[in-house]
C-alpha positions as a LaTeX table, in Angstrom:
\begin{tabular}{lrrr}
\hline
Residue & $x$ (\AA) & $y$ (\AA) & $z$ (\AA) \\
\hline
Unk1 & 105.08 & 87.22 & 66.85 \\
Unk2 & 102.71 & 90.05 & 65.90 \\
Unk3 & 100.20 & 91.91 & 68.06 \\
Unk4 & 97.20 & 90.96 & 65.89 \\
Unk5 & 94.30 & 89.23 & 67.59 \\
Unk6 & 93.42 & 85.64 & 66.62 \\
Unk7 & 90.39 & 85.30 & 64.31 \\
Unk8 & 86.96 & 84.55 & 65.69 \\
Unk9 & 85.62 & 80.99 & 65.83 \\
Unk10 & 84.67 & 79.66 & 62.40 \\
Unk11 & 80.96 & 79.09 & 61.88 \\
Unk12 & 80.25 & 75.67 & 60.42 \\
Unk13 & 78.40 & 77.20 & 57.42 \\
Unk14 & 81.46 & 79.30 & 56.60 \\
Unk15 & 83.61 & 76.18 & 56.75 \\
Unk16 & 81.24 & 74.20 & 54.52 \\
Unk17 & 81.21 & 76.94 & 51.91 \\
Unk18 & 85.01 & 76.98 & 51.94 \\
Unk19 & 85.38 & 73.20 & 51.54 \\
Unk20 & 82.85 & 73.23 & 48.70 \\
Unk21 & 84.72 & 76.06 & 46.95 \\
Unk22 & 87.99 & 74.22 & 47.45 \\
Unk23 & 86.52 & 71.16 & 45.75 \\
Unk24 & 85.91 & 73.19 & 42.58 \\
Unk25 & 89.28 & 74.98 & 42.43 \\
Unk26 & 91.69 & 72.30 & 43.68 \\
Unk27 & 93.65 & 71.77 & 40.48 \\
Unk28 & 97.36 & 71.00 & 40.38 \\
Unk29 & 97.53 & 67.64 & 42.11 \\
Unk30 & 98.28 & 67.18 & 45.82 \\
Unk31 & 101.06 & 69.77 & 45.82 \\
Unk32 & 98.77 & 72.40 & 44.34 \\
Unk33 & 95.88 & 71.46 & 46.61 \\
Unk34 & 98.03 & 71.60 & 49.74 \\
Unk35 & 99.47 & 74.93 & 48.60 \\
Unk36 & 95.94 & 76.34 & 48.19 \\
Unk37 & 94.95 & 75.18 & 51.68 \\
Unk38 & 98.14 & 76.60 & 53.17 \\
Unk39 & 97.60 & 79.97 & 51.54 \\
Unk40 & 93.94 & 80.11 & 52.58 \\
Unk41 & 93.87 & 78.49 & 56.02 \\
Unk42 & 97.31 & 79.44 & 57.38 \\
Unk43 & 98.15 & 82.78 & 55.77 \\
Unk44 & 94.84 & 84.38 & 54.82 \\
Unk45 & 92.11 & 83.10 & 57.15 \\
Unk46 & 94.45 & 82.01 & 59.99 \\
Unk47 & 92.24 & 79.10 & 61.02 \\
Unk48 & 95.32 & 77.03 & 61.90 \\
Unk49 & 98.98 & 77.82 & 62.54 \\
Unk50 & 101.70 & 76.66 & 60.18 \\
Unk51 & 103.21 & 74.34 & 62.76 \\
Unk52 & 99.93 & 72.54 & 63.37 \\
Unk53 & 99.21 & 72.52 & 59.63 \\
Unk54 & 102.55 & 70.84 & 58.91 \\
Unk55 & 102.13 & 68.43 & 61.80 \\
Unk56 & 98.81 & 67.28 & 60.33 \\
Unk57 & 100.38 & 67.08 & 56.87 \\
Unk58 & 103.19 & 64.88 & 58.20 \\
Unk59 & 100.63 & 62.39 & 59.49 \\
Unk60 & 98.68 & 62.44 & 56.23 \\
Unk61 & 101.87 & 61.77 & 54.28 \\
Unk62 & 102.54 & 58.70 & 56.42 \\
Unk63 & 99.15 & 57.24 & 55.49 \\
Unk64 & 98.08 & 55.46 & 52.35 \\
Unk65 & 95.61 & 57.54 & 50.41 \\
Unk66 & 95.35 & 61.07 & 48.99 \\
Unk67 & 97.13 & 63.33 & 51.48 \\
Unk68 & 95.38 & 66.54 & 50.38 \\
Unk69 & 91.96 & 64.98 & 50.96 \\
Unk70 & 93.08 & 63.63 & 54.31 \\
Unk71 & 94.45 & 67.03 & 55.29 \\
Unk72 & 91.06 & 68.62 & 54.52 \\
Unk73 & 89.34 & 65.98 & 56.65 \\
Unk74 & 91.84 & 66.55 & 59.48 \\
Unk75 & 91.41 & 70.32 & 59.59 \\
Unk76 & 87.63 & 70.04 & 59.22 \\
Unk77 & 87.62 & 67.59 & 62.14 \\
Unk78 & 89.79 & 69.86 & 64.30 \\
Unk79 & 87.46 & 72.79 & 63.67 \\
Unk80 & 84.06 & 71.10 & 63.85 \\
Unk81 & 84.41 & 67.61 & 65.29 \\
Unk82 & 83.53 & 64.39 & 63.46 \\
Unk83 & 80.87 & 65.77 & 61.14 \\
Unk84 & 83.12 & 68.69 & 60.29 \\
Unk85 & 85.76 & 66.25 & 59.05 \\
Unk86 & 83.26 & 64.07 & 57.19 \\
Unk87 & 81.65 & 67.00 & 55.38 \\
Unk88 & 85.02 & 68.61 & 54.60 \\
Unk89 & 86.18 & 65.41 & 52.92 \\
Unk90 & 82.93 & 64.84 & 51.03 \\
Unk91 & 82.76 & 68.40 & 49.71 \\
Unk92 & 86.42 & 68.23 & 48.70 \\
Unk93 & 85.91 & 65.17 & 46.47 \\
Unk94 & 82.26 & 65.49 & 45.36 \\
Unk95 & 82.75 & 68.08 & 42.57 \\
Unk96 & 85.53 & 65.97 & 41.07 \\
Unk97 & 83.44 & 62.79 & 41.14 \\
Unk98 & 80.43 & 64.44 & 39.52 \\
Unk99 & 82.50 & 66.15 & 36.82 \\
Unk100 & 84.52 & 63.02 & 36.07 \\
Unk101 & 81.31 & 60.99 & 35.86 \\
Unk102 & 79.96 & 63.43 & 33.28 \\
Unk103 & 83.20 & 63.30 & 31.29 \\
Unk104 & 83.16 & 59.49 & 31.46 \\
Unk105 & 79.69 & 59.42 & 29.93 \\
Unk106 & 80.72 & 61.81 & 27.14 \\
Unk107 & 83.82 & 59.70 & 26.51 \\
Unk108 & 81.90 & 56.42 & 26.24 \\
Unk109 & 78.94 & 57.82 & 24.32 \\
Unk110 & 80.84 & 59.98 & 21.83 \\
Unk111 & 84.50 & 58.87 & 22.08 \\
Unk112 & 84.52 & 57.30 & 18.61 \\
Unk113 & 83.60 & 60.56 & 16.88 \\
Unk114 & 86.50 & 62.05 & 14.86 \\
Unk115 & 86.42 & 65.19 & 17.00 \\
Unk116 & 86.89 & 63.29 & 20.27 \\
Unk117 & 89.36 & 60.85 & 18.72 \\
Unk118 & 91.52 & 63.72 & 17.48 \\
Unk119 & 91.52 & 65.39 & 20.88 \\
Unk120 & 92.50 & 62.14 & 22.60 \\
Unk121 & 95.32 & 61.59 & 20.10 \\
Unk122 & 96.96 & 64.77 & 21.38 \\
Unk123 & 96.11 & 64.18 & 25.02 \\
Unk124 & 97.63 & 60.69 & 25.36 \\
Unk125 & 101.24 & 61.82 & 24.73 \\
Unk126 & 100.68 & 64.64 & 27.21 \\
Unk127 & 99.81 & 62.03 & 29.84 \\
Unk128 & 103.17 & 60.32 & 29.28 \\
Unk129 & 104.91 & 63.66 & 29.80 \\
Unk130 & 102.84 & 64.43 & 32.92 \\
Unk131 & 103.79 & 61.11 & 34.51 \\
Unk132 & 107.46 & 61.68 & 33.70 \\
Unk133 & 107.24 & 65.19 & 35.14 \\
Unk134 & 105.70 & 63.78 & 38.31 \\
Unk135 & 108.58 & 61.32 & 38.64 \\
Unk136 & 111.07 & 64.16 & 38.15 \\
Unk137 & 109.30 & 66.44 & 40.62 \\
Unk138 & 109.04 & 63.80 & 43.35 \\
Unk139 & 112.52 & 62.47 & 42.64 \\
Unk140 & 114.16 & 65.88 & 42.88 \\
Unk141 & 112.71 & 66.27 & 46.38 \\
Unk142 & 113.22 & 62.70 & 47.53 \\
Unk143 & 116.41 & 61.24 & 46.03 \\
Unk144 & 118.88 & 63.26 & 48.05 \\
Unk145 & 121.64 & 60.65 & 48.03 \\
Unk146 & 122.80 & 57.52 & 46.22 \\
Unk147 & 121.18 & 55.17 & 48.71 \\
Unk148 & 117.71 & 56.62 & 48.08 \\
Unk149 & 118.39 & 56.57 & 44.33 \\
Unk150 & 119.30 & 52.90 & 44.64 \\
Unk151 & 115.98 & 52.20 & 46.39 \\
Unk152 & 114.18 & 53.94 & 43.50 \\
Unk153 & 116.11 & 51.88 & 40.96 \\
Unk154 & 115.34 & 48.65 & 42.80 \\
Unk155 & 111.63 & 49.51 & 42.89 \\
Unk156 & 111.68 & 50.23 & 39.14 \\
Unk157 & 113.24 & 46.83 & 38.40 \\
Unk158 & 110.92 & 45.07 & 40.85 \\
Unk159 & 107.72 & 46.46 & 39.35 \\
Unk160 & 108.89 & 45.60 & 35.82 \\
Unk161 & 109.69 & 42.09 & 37.05 \\
Unk162 & 106.09 & 41.69 & 38.16 \\
Unk163 & 106.50 & 41.93 & 41.92 \\
Unk164 & 103.32 & 43.17 & 43.62 \\
Unk165 & 103.24 & 46.81 & 44.61 \\
Unk166 & 102.36 & 46.12 & 48.31 \\
Unk167 & 105.50 & 43.97 & 48.61 \\
Unk168 & 107.61 & 46.79 & 47.17 \\
Unk169 & 106.13 & 49.31 & 49.62 \\
Unk170 & 106.65 & 46.93 & 52.54 \\
Unk171 & 110.25 & 46.23 & 51.55 \\
Unk172 & 110.97 & 49.96 & 51.18 \\
Unk173 & 109.41 & 50.70 & 54.58 \\
Unk174 & 111.48 & 47.99 & 56.28 \\
Unk175 & 114.61 & 49.27 & 54.54 \\
Unk176 & 113.87 & 52.78 & 55.79 \\
Unk177 & 113.19 & 51.59 & 59.34 \\
Unk178 & 116.51 & 49.73 & 59.47 \\
Unk179 & 118.42 & 52.42 & 57.58 \\
Unk180 & 117.02 & 55.14 & 59.83 \\
Unk181 & 118.71 & 53.48 & 62.78 \\
Unk182 & 121.97 & 52.53 & 61.09 \\
Unk183 & 122.43 & 55.52 & 58.72 \\
Unk184 & 120.09 & 58.24 & 60.05 \\
Unk185 & 121.69 & 61.01 & 57.98 \\
Unk186 & 120.76 & 59.18 & 54.76 \\
Unk187 & 117.07 & 59.11 & 55.68 \\
Unk188 & 116.68 & 62.50 & 57.32 \\
Unk189 & 113.96 & 64.73 & 55.93 \\
Unk190 & 114.25 & 68.45 & 55.37 \\
Unk191 & 114.39 & 70.71 & 58.39 \\
Unk192 & 111.93 & 73.12 & 56.79 \\
Unk193 & 109.08 & 71.87 & 58.95 \\
Unk194 & 111.02 & 72.35 & 62.15 \\
Unk195 & 112.03 & 75.84 & 61.11 \\
Unk196 & 108.41 & 76.83 & 60.42 \\
Unk197 & 107.67 & 77.07 & 64.12 \\
Unk198 & 110.45 & 79.61 & 64.62 \\
Unk199 & 109.13 & 82.12 & 62.08 \\
Unk200 & 107.05 & 85.04 & 63.44 \\
Unk201 & 103.38 & 84.76 & 62.53 \\
Unk202 & 100.05 & 86.35 & 63.32 \\
Unk203 & 98.07 & 84.34 & 65.89 \\
Unk204 & 95.76 & 81.69 & 64.46 \\
Unk205 & 92.49 & 80.28 & 65.76 \\
Unk206 & 94.30 & 76.96 & 66.33 \\
Unk207 & 97.74 & 78.30 & 67.16 \\
Unk208 & 100.95 & 76.51 & 68.13 \\
Unk209 & 100.11 & 76.60 & 71.83 \\
Unk210 & 96.31 & 76.54 & 71.64 \\
Unk211 & 95.06 & 73.72 & 73.89 \\
Unk212 & 93.86 & 70.66 & 72.05 \\
Unk213 & 90.05 & 70.81 & 71.62 \\
Unk214 & 88.16 & 68.42 & 73.88 \\
Unk215 & 86.98 & 66.24 & 71.00 \\
Unk216 & 90.56 & 65.89 & 69.71 \\
Unk217 & 92.06 & 64.55 & 72.93 \\
Unk218 & 93.37 & 61.03 & 72.66 \\
Unk219 & 91.73 & 58.05 & 74.30 \\
Unk220 & 92.18 & 54.41 & 73.36 \\
Unk221 & 88.46 & 53.77 & 73.79 \\
Unk222 & 87.51 & 56.51 & 71.29 \\
Unk223 & 90.10 & 55.28 & 68.79 \\
Unk224 & 88.74 & 51.74 & 68.96 \\
Unk225 & 85.12 & 52.92 & 68.67 \\
Unk226 & 85.78 & 55.06 & 65.60 \\
Unk227 & 87.87 & 52.36 & 63.93 \\
Unk228 & 85.20 & 49.75 & 64.67 \\
Unk229 & 82.46 & 52.03 & 63.30 \\
Unk230 & 84.44 & 52.54 & 60.10 \\
Unk231 & 84.96 & 48.80 & 59.67 \\
Unk232 & 81.25 & 48.15 & 60.27 \\
Unk233 & 80.32 & 50.73 & 57.62 \\
Unk234 & 82.73 & 49.17 & 55.11 \\
Unk235 & 81.59 & 45.62 & 55.86 \\
Unk236 & 77.90 & 46.57 & 55.72 \\
Unk237 & 78.29 & 48.41 & 52.40 \\
Unk238 & 80.17 & 45.49 & 50.85 \\
Unk239 & 77.71 & 42.99 & 52.34 \\
Unk240 & 74.76 & 44.80 & 50.78 \\
Unk241 & 76.45 & 44.72 & 47.36 \\
Unk242 & 77.25 & 41.03 & 47.74 \\
Unk243 & 73.70 & 40.26 & 48.90 \\
Unk244 & 72.06 & 42.21 & 46.10 \\
Unk245 & 74.38 & 41.37 & 43.19 \\
Unk246 & 76.42 & 38.37 & 44.39 \\
Unk247 & 79.83 & 38.19 & 46.03 \\
Unk248 & 81.38 & 37.51 & 42.63 \\
Unk249 & 79.40 & 40.30 & 40.97 \\
Unk250 & 81.14 & 43.30 & 39.47 \\
Unk251 & 80.09 & 45.83 & 42.12 \\
Unk252 & 81.15 & 43.61 & 45.04 \\
Unk253 & 84.46 & 42.92 & 43.32 \\
Unk254 & 84.93 & 46.65 & 42.78 \\
Unk255 & 84.28 & 47.32 & 46.46 \\
Unk256 & 86.91 & 44.84 & 47.62 \\
Unk257 & 89.43 & 45.76 & 44.92 \\
Unk258 & 89.31 & 49.52 & 45.52 \\
Unk259 & 89.52 & 49.02 & 49.28 \\
Unk260 & 92.81 & 47.17 & 48.74 \\
Unk261 & 93.95 & 49.85 & 46.29 \\
Unk262 & 93.21 & 52.57 & 48.85 \\
Unk263 & 95.41 & 50.83 & 51.42 \\
Unk264 & 98.32 & 50.78 & 48.96 \\
Unk265 & 98.23 & 54.40 & 47.82 \\
Unk266 & 101.53 & 55.45 & 49.38 \\
Unk267 & 103.14 & 58.38 & 47.61 \\
Unk268 & 100.16 & 59.57 & 45.61 \\
Unk269 & 97.90 & 58.26 & 42.88 \\
Unk270 & 100.67 & 57.63 & 40.36 \\
Unk271 & 102.22 & 55.03 & 42.65 \\
Unk272 & 99.10 & 52.87 & 42.85 \\
Unk273 & 98.05 & 53.19 & 39.20 \\
Unk274 & 100.10 & 50.12 & 38.13 \\
Unk275 & 98.13 & 48.09 & 40.69 \\
Unk276 & 94.82 & 49.55 & 39.49 \\
Unk277 & 95.81 & 48.81 & 35.90 \\
Unk278 & 96.75 & 45.23 & 36.73 \\
Unk279 & 93.43 & 44.55 & 38.42 \\
Unk280 & 91.00 & 46.63 & 36.36 \\
Unk281 & 92.50 & 45.90 & 32.92 \\
Unk282 & 94.22 & 42.53 & 33.12 \\
Unk283 & 92.34 & 40.66 & 35.85 \\
Unk284 & 88.75 & 41.92 & 35.65 \\
Unk285 & 88.54 & 43.41 & 32.15 \\
Unk286 & 86.62 & 46.48 & 33.28 \\
Unk287 & 88.38 & 48.66 & 30.71 \\
Unk288 & 91.23 & 48.53 & 28.18 \\
Unk289 & 94.76 & 49.87 & 28.52 \\
Unk290 & 93.94 & 52.69 & 26.10 \\
Unk291 & 90.88 & 53.63 & 28.15 \\
Unk292 & 93.02 & 53.68 & 31.28 \\
Unk293 & 95.33 & 56.24 & 29.67 \\
Unk294 & 92.36 & 58.31 & 28.55 \\
Unk295 & 90.91 & 58.17 & 32.06 \\
Unk296 & 94.12 & 59.49 & 33.55 \\
Unk297 & 94.03 & 62.36 & 31.07 \\
Unk298 & 90.47 & 63.21 & 32.11 \\
Unk299 & 91.49 & 62.98 & 35.76 \\
Unk300 & 94.30 & 65.48 & 35.17 \\
Unk301 & 91.82 & 68.03 & 33.78 \\
Unk302 & 89.39 & 67.94 & 36.71 \\
Unk303 & 89.74 & 69.40 & 40.21 \\
Unk304 & 90.23 & 67.17 & 43.21 \\
Unk305 & 92.64 & 64.33 & 43.96 \\
Unk306 & 94.07 & 62.45 & 40.98 \\
Unk307 & 93.14 & 59.13 & 42.58 \\
Unk308 & 89.60 & 60.13 & 41.58 \\
Unk309 & 90.51 & 58.43 & 38.30 \\
Unk310 & 89.01 & 55.38 & 40.05 \\
Unk311 & 85.60 & 56.96 & 39.39 \\
Unk312 & 86.37 & 56.74 & 35.66 \\
Unk313 & 87.50 & 53.14 & 36.05 \\
Unk314 & 84.31 & 52.31 & 37.95 \\
Unk315 & 82.09 & 54.12 & 35.44 \\
Unk316 & 83.66 & 52.38 & 32.44 \\
Unk317 & 83.60 & 49.04 & 34.26 \\
Unk318 & 79.92 & 49.32 & 35.10 \\
Unk319 & 79.11 & 50.42 & 31.54 \\
Unk320 & 81.24 & 47.68 & 29.94 \\
Unk321 & 79.77 & 44.90 & 32.09 \\
Unk322 & 76.20 & 46.17 & 31.48 \\
Unk323 & 75.38 & 45.70 & 35.15 \\
Unk324 & 71.70 & 46.56 & 34.78 \\
Unk325 & 71.21 & 45.48 & 31.18 \\
Unk326 & 71.98 & 47.12 & 27.82 \\
Unk327 & 69.28 & 49.76 & 28.29 \\
Unk328 & 70.68 & 51.13 & 31.56 \\
Unk329 & 74.31 & 51.76 & 30.72 \\
Unk330 & 74.45 & 55.24 & 32.29 \\
Unk331 & 72.95 & 53.95 & 35.55 \\
Unk332 & 75.42 & 51.06 & 35.56 \\
Unk333 & 78.31 & 53.45 & 34.98 \\
Unk334 & 77.15 & 55.76 & 37.76 \\
Unk335 & 76.84 & 52.83 & 40.17 \\
Unk336 & 80.36 & 51.70 & 39.33 \\
Unk337 & 81.73 & 55.21 & 39.83 \\
Unk338 & 80.02 & 55.63 & 43.21 \\
Unk339 & 81.18 & 52.23 & 44.47 \\
Unk340 & 84.76 & 52.83 & 43.34 \\
Unk341 & 84.83 & 56.29 & 44.95 \\
Unk342 & 83.20 & 55.19 & 48.21 \\
Unk343 & 85.54 & 52.28 & 48.88 \\
Unk344 & 88.64 & 54.19 & 47.76 \\
Unk345 & 88.09 & 57.14 & 50.11 \\
Unk346 & 86.45 & 55.44 & 53.12 \\
Unk347 & 89.80 & 54.33 & 54.60 \\
Unk348 & 91.03 & 57.94 & 54.55 \\
Unk349 & 88.10 & 59.05 & 56.71 \\
Unk350 & 88.72 & 56.19 & 59.14 \\
Unk351 & 92.46 & 56.90 & 59.40 \\
Unk352 & 91.91 & 60.58 & 60.17 \\
Unk353 & 88.93 & 60.37 & 62.50 \\
Unk354 & 90.38 & 57.44 & 64.45 \\
Unk355 & 94.04 & 58.46 & 64.46 \\
Unk356 & 93.71 & 62.24 & 64.65 \\
Unk357 & 93.56 & 62.43 & 68.46 \\
Unk358 & 96.66 & 60.24 & 68.74 \\
Unk359 & 98.49 & 62.55 & 66.33 \\
Unk360 & 97.42 & 65.64 & 68.27 \\
Unk361 & 98.89 & 64.07 & 71.41 \\
Unk362 & 102.28 & 63.66 & 69.69 \\
Unk363 & 102.78 & 67.20 & 68.37 \\
Unk364 & 106.49 & 67.97 & 68.44 \\
Unk365 & 107.42 & 64.26 & 68.33 \\
Unk366 & 106.99 & 63.15 & 64.70 \\
Unk367 & 108.16 & 59.58 & 64.12 \\
Unk368 & 108.46 & 57.11 & 61.24 \\
Unk369 & 109.99 & 59.65 & 58.85 \\
Unk370 & 112.74 & 57.23 & 57.77 \\
Unk371 & 110.30 & 54.57 & 56.45 \\
Unk372 & 108.34 & 57.32 & 54.73 \\
Unk373 & 111.49 & 58.63 & 53.07 \\
Unk374 & 112.36 & 55.16 & 51.77 \\
Unk375 & 108.80 & 54.56 & 50.54 \\
Unk376 & 108.83 & 57.92 & 48.76 \\
Unk377 & 112.08 & 56.91 & 47.03 \\
Unk378 & 110.57 & 53.60 & 45.92 \\
Unk379 & 107.52 & 55.47 & 44.60 \\
Unk380 & 109.78 & 57.39 & 42.19 \\
Unk381 & 110.85 & 54.13 & 40.58 \\
Unk382 & 107.27 & 52.90 & 40.37 \\
Unk383 & 106.14 & 56.13 & 38.71 \\
Unk384 & 108.91 & 55.86 & 36.11 \\
Unk385 & 107.73 & 52.32 & 35.34 \\
Unk386 & 104.23 & 53.70 & 34.85 \\
Unk387 & 105.57 & 56.21 & 32.32 \\
Unk388 & 107.28 & 53.36 & 30.46 \\
Unk389 & 104.02 & 51.41 & 30.40 \\
Unk390 & 102.05 & 54.37 & 29.05 \\
Unk391 & 104.74 & 55.18 & 26.47 \\
Unk392 & 104.58 & 51.63 & 25.15 \\
Unk393 & 100.86 & 51.97 & 24.48 \\
Unk394 & 101.02 & 55.51 & 23.09 \\
Unk395 & 104.16 & 55.47 & 20.94 \\
Unk396 & 104.07 & 51.95 & 19.48 \\
Unk397 & 101.73 & 51.53 & 16.52 \\
Unk398 & 99.73 & 48.31 & 16.57 \\
Unk399 & 98.43 & 48.59 & 13.01 \\
Unk400 & 100.40 & 48.10 & 9.76 \\
Unk401 & 102.84 & 49.56 & 9.10 \\
Unk402 & 103.83 & 48.96 & 12.72 \\
Unk403 & 106.60 & 50.97 & 14.34 \\
Unk404 & 107.02 & 54.18 & 16.31 \\
Unk405 & 104.53 & 57.03 & 16.21 \\
Unk406 & 107.01 & 59.90 & 15.92 \\
Unk407 & 104.26 & 62.52 & 15.88 \\
Unk408 & 103.00 & 61.36 & 19.27 \\
Unk409 & 106.57 & 61.31 & 20.54 \\
Unk410 & 107.05 & 64.91 & 19.40 \\
Unk411 & 103.88 & 65.99 & 21.22 \\
Unk412 & 105.09 & 64.25 & 24.39 \\
Unk413 & 108.51 & 65.91 & 24.13 \\
Unk414 & 106.90 & 69.33 & 23.76 \\
Unk415 & 104.60 & 68.66 & 26.72 \\
Unk416 & 107.53 & 67.53 & 28.86 \\
Unk417 & 109.46 & 70.70 & 27.97 \\
Unk418 & 106.46 & 72.86 & 28.88 \\
Unk419 & 105.95 & 71.07 & 32.19 \\
Unk420 & 109.53 & 70.75 & 33.41 \\
Unk421 & 111.27 & 73.73 & 31.83 \\
Unk422 & 108.52 & 76.32 & 31.35 \\
Unk423 & 106.75 & 75.23 & 34.56 \\
Unk424 & 103.32 & 75.21 & 32.93 \\
Unk425 & 100.43 & 73.50 & 34.70 \\
Unk426 & 99.00 & 70.17 & 33.62 \\
Unk427 & 95.65 & 71.60 & 32.55 \\
Unk428 & 96.97 & 74.17 & 30.00 \\
Unk429 & 99.46 & 71.60 & 28.67 \\
Unk430 & 96.67 & 69.09 & 28.12 \\
Unk431 & 94.56 & 71.78 & 26.43 \\
Unk432 & 97.38 & 72.70 & 24.03 \\
Unk433 & 98.11 & 69.06 & 23.21 \\
Unk434 & 94.40 & 68.37 & 22.68 \\
Unk435 & 94.25 & 71.25 & 20.20 \\
Unk436 & 97.36 & 69.93 & 18.45 \\
Unk437 & 95.84 & 66.46 & 18.17 \\
Unk438 & 92.62 & 67.91 & 16.81 \\
Unk439 & 94.46 & 69.91 & 14.16 \\
Unk440 & 96.57 & 66.90 & 13.14 \\
Unk441 & 93.47 & 64.75 & 12.79 \\
Unk442 & 92.08 & 67.13 & 10.16 \\
Unk443 & 95.42 & 67.43 & 8.35 \\
Unk444 & 96.02 & 63.69 & 8.08 \\
\hline
\end{tabular}
């Protein structure tokens, strides 16, 4: 422990400016976003201690949904009550939604131009490499023994066999719950979090032993009220869409579909993308498989959570279905993007604002890590299956003479080497591959 004084209370305007800035610079996926918040809020600004930061992160990792977004909501709520959490979450995701909406419009309006087509030719193989790198990164942290590797392999086979993703998550969670009791050593997480509390640190505004703020104290009545308010907001929003455009209309279907997707996002966006693909491409026809790959590439190049790719899916779906007629395609796309984003992220706000006080009351007594460990292992298998799916659409030529696109495979191999061996970030890799695709389009 050092002799430094804890920082002064954070003014709400200072916090809002920080969350807005974070929304514009949060590249690198959840790991990068969490690392940025840790460096800023724990080490530099000292708004929260490392122990409390990791305690909040543990809870967010147990939830479906984007953990970095949920962590921002949690810390915003701790600092400035309910509206602090709401505004922290909104400002964290808003820049990404606006930028991805703009890119979606450019893609749909000008995507057939040779310039854009050449860029996308180089970007698509990079996406395959990025998904494989994600599987490797998560797997290297998660698959610590043969039992967890077996769970990953079973999930890979199950998703290829057509089993629904929620069933796979449920089965993995049950396996972890049982295995945690019978073979606890096989499902034990790293002790790094426990060791964090023992390291000397300068005092933080919300330190290890700082009393829980009044608004963050647990009560069953408050939990029920917040949860009920969230459900009323969700039901009212969906009801208005159904009343205005019909329960079977595209926007109402999007609202219900992305709510279900949000509740299945265990282990990050890559894990739920097969479910989003199945619904958006195969069941509803909002976009094509190729457009889904392109949307993931655009999502990788923008700040914010990767699950924001749902904004692209919603934009393309609204545009494709011509919701407001052929003369209002941009408005239809924007409506689809807003609906997809709203219903995808609303559960995260409800989980944090309702469950936060309960989590604060259990500091030092984290539970359910064994089911989380098993689910994380299953997610590795699901992500690998996603890479196989993307590779099939990128590397197999569907026009005579059919066969393998070895040029695309070479680009993917180079991207994978840069990501996994050279440790380059996704954004520069995508930029290099886009340039390569552009150059090849002029050569060929």
